[in-house]
C-alpha positions as CSV (number, residue, x, y, z in Angstrom):
1,X,96.2,70.4,129.2
2,X,94.8,72.9,131.7
3,X,95.0,76.7,131.2
4,X,97.8,76.9,133.8
5,X,100.0,74.6,131.8
6,X,99.7,76.7,128.6
7,X,102.6,79.2,128.3
8,X,100.5,81.5,126.0
9,X,97.6,81.7,128.5
10,X,100.1,82.4,131.3
11,X,101.8,85.1,129.3
12,X,98.4,86.8,128.5
13,X,97.3,86.6,132.1
14,X,100.6,88.1,133.3
15,X,100.3,90.9,130.7
16,X,96.8,91.8,131.9
17,X,98.0,91.8,135.5
18,X,100.9,94.1,134.7
19,X,98.7,96.4,132.7
20,X,96.2,96.7,135.5
21,X,99.0,97.4,138.0
22,X,100.4,100.1,135.7
23,X,97.0,101.7,135.4
24,X,96.5,101.6,139.2
25,X,99.9,103.2,139.7
26,X,99.1,105.9,137.2
27,X,95.8,106.6,138.9
28,X,97.5,107.0,142.2
29,X,99.8,109.6,140.7
30,X,96.9,111.3,138.9
31,X,98.2,110.4,135.5
32,X,95.3,108.5,133.9
33,X,95.7,107.9,130.1
34,X,93.7,110.3,127.9
35,X,90.8,109.1,125.9
36,X,91.3,111.8,123.3
37,X,94.5,113.1,121.7
38,X,95.9,116.4,123.1
39,X,94.9,119.5,121.2
40,X,97.0,122.6,120.9
41,X,95.6,125.8,122.4
42,X,93.9,128.1,119.9
43,X,96.5,130.4,118.4
44,X,99.4,128.0,119.1
45,X,101.8,128.0,116.2
46,X,104.2,125.4,115.0
47,X,107.8,126.1,114.8
48,X,109.3,125.6,111.3
49,X,111.2,122.5,112.4
50,X,108.1,120.8,114.0
51,X,106.9,117.7,112.3
52,X,103.5,118.0,110.6
53,X,101.2,115.8,108.6
54,X,102.2,115.2,105.0
55,X,98.9,116.3,103.5
56,X,98.9,119.5,105.5
57,X,102.5,120.2,104.4
58,X,101.5,119.8,100.8
59,X,98.4,122.0,101.1
60,X,100.5,124.7,102.8
61,X,103.1,124.5,100.0
62,X,100.5,124.7,97.3
63,X,98.9,127.8,98.9
64,X,102.3,129.4,99.5
65,X,103.3,129.0,95.9
66,X,99.9,129.8,94.4
67,X,99.6,126.3,92.8
68,X,96.2,125.4,94.3
69,X,94.3,125.9,91.0
70,X,96.9,124.1,88.9
71,X,96.8,121.1,91.3
72,X,93.0,121.0,91.2
73,X,93.1,121.1,87.4
74,X,95.7,118.3,87.4
75,X,93.5,116.3,89.7
76,X,90.5,116.7,87.4
77,X,92.7,115.7,84.4
78,X,93.8,112.6,86.3
79,X,90.2,111.7,87.1
80,X,88.9,112.4,83.6
81,X,87.1,109.0,83.2
82,X,85.3,109.5,86.5
83,X,84.2,113.0,85.6
84,X,83.0,112.5,81.9
85,X,82.3,108.8,82.0
86,X,84.2,105.8,80.5
87,X,82.7,106.1,76.9
88,X,83.7,109.7,76.4
89,X,87.1,109.3,78.2
90,X,88.0,106.4,75.9
91,X,88.0,108.7,73.0
92,X,89.0,112.1,74.5
93,X,91.6,113.5,76.9
94,X,92.1,116.9,78.3
95,X,95.3,118.4,77.1
96,X,95.7,121.8,78.7
97,X,94.0,124.5,80.8
98,X,94.8,128.2,80.3
99,X,92.8,131.3,81.2
100,X,89.6,129.4,81.9
101,X,89.9,127.4,78.6
102,X,90.2,123.6,78.6
103,X,91.6,122.1,75.4
104,X,90.2,118.6,74.8
105,X,91.7,116.3,72.2
106,X,89.5,113.7,70.5
107,X,90.7,110.7,68.6
108,X,88.3,111.2,65.7
109,X,86.3,114.0,64.1
110,X,83.1,112.3,65.1
111,X,84.1,112.3,68.8
112,X,85.3,115.9,68.4
113,X,81.9,116.9,67.2
114,X,80.3,115.0,70.1
115,X,82.4,116.9,72.6
116,X,81.5,120.2,70.9
117,X,77.8,119.4,71.4
118,X,78.5,118.6,75.1
119,X,80.6,121.7,75.7
120,X,78.1,123.5,78.0
121,X,77.6,120.4,80.0
122,X,81.3,119.8,80.3
123,X,81.9,123.4,81.5
124,X,79.2,123.0,84.1
125,X,80.6,119.6,85.2
126,X,84.2,120.9,85.4
127,X,83.1,123.9,87.4
128,X,81.4,121.6,89.9
129,X,84.8,120.0,90.4
130,X,87.0,123.1,90.4
131,X,84.7,125.9,91.5
132,X,82.3,128.3,89.7
133,X,83.9,130.3,87.0
134,X,87.1,128.4,86.8
135,X,86.3,126.9,83.4
136,X,84.7,129.3,81.0
137,X,85.2,127.6,77.6
138,X,85.9,124.1,76.2
139,X,87.9,124.1,73.0
140,X,88.0,120.8,71.1
141,X,90.7,119.5,68.7
142,X,90.3,116.5,66.5
143,X,93.1,114.2,65.4
144,X,96.0,116.0,63.8
145,X,96.8,113.3,61.4
146,X,93.8,111.4,60.0
147,X,94.4,107.7,59.8
148,X,95.4,106.5,56.3
149,X,93.0,104.2,54.6
150,X,94.1,100.5,54.7
151,X,95.1,98.7,51.5
152,X,98.0,98.4,49.2
153,X,96.8,100.7,46.4
154,X,97.8,104.4,46.6
155,X,97.6,107.2,44.1
156,X,100.8,109.2,44.2
157,X,101.1,112.7,43.1
158,X,100.1,116.1,44.4
159,X,98.1,116.3,47.6
160,X,94.9,118.0,46.8
161,X,91.2,117.7,47.5
162,X,89.8,114.2,47.6
163,X,87.7,114.6,44.5
164,X,88.8,113.9,40.9
165,X,87.3,117.1,39.4
166,X,89.1,120.2,38.5
């Protein structure tokens, strides 16, 4: 089968020919296609009804409402494992941010102690993400309810210290 008998080859050749003809006609009229997208003149403003990029619209909304910092903090909370590493993230989570103070909850007292030892490093790392001076203090909370020991035997009675003296 020759190239002339192939309908696909004929269609592609015809499309190339028509495109070349359209370009030639546009060149005669002085309307060559642009290589770069058109740019607005400096100082040109959008009308409120003009379409705009979604990301730009979100950034404008955040700035207009004063939510930029909250959104940045939320982004850091969402990327917690990337920021502190998988080991620490497996046992901790950021719970709140208020007046420069980040509250981090740990799943055990041992991990809470570890986070307290790393507090200065965490403040520095969080400020790298959010901007200098955004985070001033890391507050750590251990588990609220300690896990109960396993087993069937329990001593009932008053809740007191874990020792048998006194």
